[in-house]
N, C-alpha and C positions, 0 to 999 in steps of 0.2 A: 371778846368777839361781837358783842353788841355795839360797842363803841365804834369798831371798825365798820359796821353796817351803817350806823349813822354817818360817819365820816363820808363813806362813799355815797350815801344818799344826798349829803350836802354838796359834794363835788358835782353830782349829776343833776342837781336842782336847777331847773331852767325857768322858773317863775311860773305863774298860774296862766295858763292860756285855755280859754274855752269861749264859747259864743253864747252870749245872753242878748236877746232881742236884736241879733244882728251885730253886735259890737263885741269886740275883743276885751275881755277883762285882764287887766295888767295891773299888778302892785305899783303904787305910787313911788315906793323906794328904790325901784329898779326897772329896767328895760327888759324886754324879752331878749334873751340871748339868741344869737344867730347859730345855726348848725356848725359853722366853722368853729366856733368857740367851744361849743360842746365837744366836738371832735377833738379839738386840742386838749380839752380836760380828760377826755377818755384816754388819749394817747399819753398824757402825763401820768395819769394813774396807772395805765398798764406799764409804762417804763419804771415807775416808782415800784410797783409790785414785782417786777423782774429783778431789780436791783436788790430789794429786800430779801426776796427768795434766794438769789445768788450769794449774798452776803451770809444768809443763814446756812446754806449748804456748805460754804467754804469753811465756817466755823465748826462744823461737824467733821469734815475732812481734816482740818488742822489738828483736831484732837488725836486722830489716829496716825498722822505723820509727824507728831511733835517729837520733842527731844527725849521722850521716855524710852528706856532701853530695858528689856527684860534681862535679869541676870542670873537666872536659873532655868533649867529645862522645864520645871513645873509651872513657872511662871510665863514661860514662852508659849506653853501649850494652851493658856488661858486668853493670850493676846491675839489681836487680829492679824490679818495679812499686812506686810510692810511695816510691822513693828520692829524696831531695831533691837538687837541682841548683842550681849556682851557675855560669853560663856567660858568657863574653864572646866575641864574634865578629861575624859579619855575616850578613845575609839574602842568600840566593842568589837566590831568586825566590818569587813569592806563588803558592801551590798552589790554594788556594781561599779563600773569605771567612774571615778570621781565622786561617788556617793557612799557614805560611811554611816553606820549606826553610832551616835554619840551618846555618852551618858555622863552625867555629873553626880550621880547619887540621888537626885530627886525625880529622875525619870529618864526616858530616852527619846531621842528624835533623829530625823534623818539629816545629815550634814552633807550639803552639795558644795564641792571645791572647785577651783579652777583645774585646768588639766595638770596632773603630776604633781600637785601641791603636797600631797601627803603620801606619795608612793614609796618612799624610803623610810617610813616611820615604824618603830617598833611599838606596836599597838599595846602591849602588855605593860610597859614601864614609862610610856610617854604621857605627859600631861600637855593637853592641847588647849590653847587660848583661841577663841574664836569670836570675831567681829562680823556681823552681817545683819540680814534682815530675814523675817519670816517670808517665805516665798509661797507656800500653800499649807493647807491643813485639811486634807480630804480624809485620809485614813491614818496617816502619821503627820505629825507637825515637820515640815521640812524647812530647813534654814539655808539660805544662800549665803555662803561665806564671802566677805569681801577681803578680809585678812585672816591668815591662820598662822600662828606661832607655835613651835614645839619647844618644850623644856626638857 
């Protein structure tokens, strides 16, 4: 942090300007910078800071959208929203249209499917494989299924 402060002070350093006996004191090794140059430096620093902040934020987001996929309900409950899931288990019961309570032995979560994807499934004996993503996790972890296969 201290290095960053010194770096910014260096960028904004305009030379020494003051009045002594009516004369301006200017270091011999440089001339006094004009306001235009100072404004350009400030603009460059601002752009650099925005680019660095954007890069840092995209790196944080990339971790949550990465190729990682939860493979169990217990694991899915600990992951954040938009994390991919690949689950295998069975349907416990139908909650409402296109929403089912899903279990794989490690826990239960809500499974949201497309219209009619699981309407004719025998919930007692069918094994359901789900690919999707975690849509929300307010009271229950809810998975939005992209593909559902029944065995």
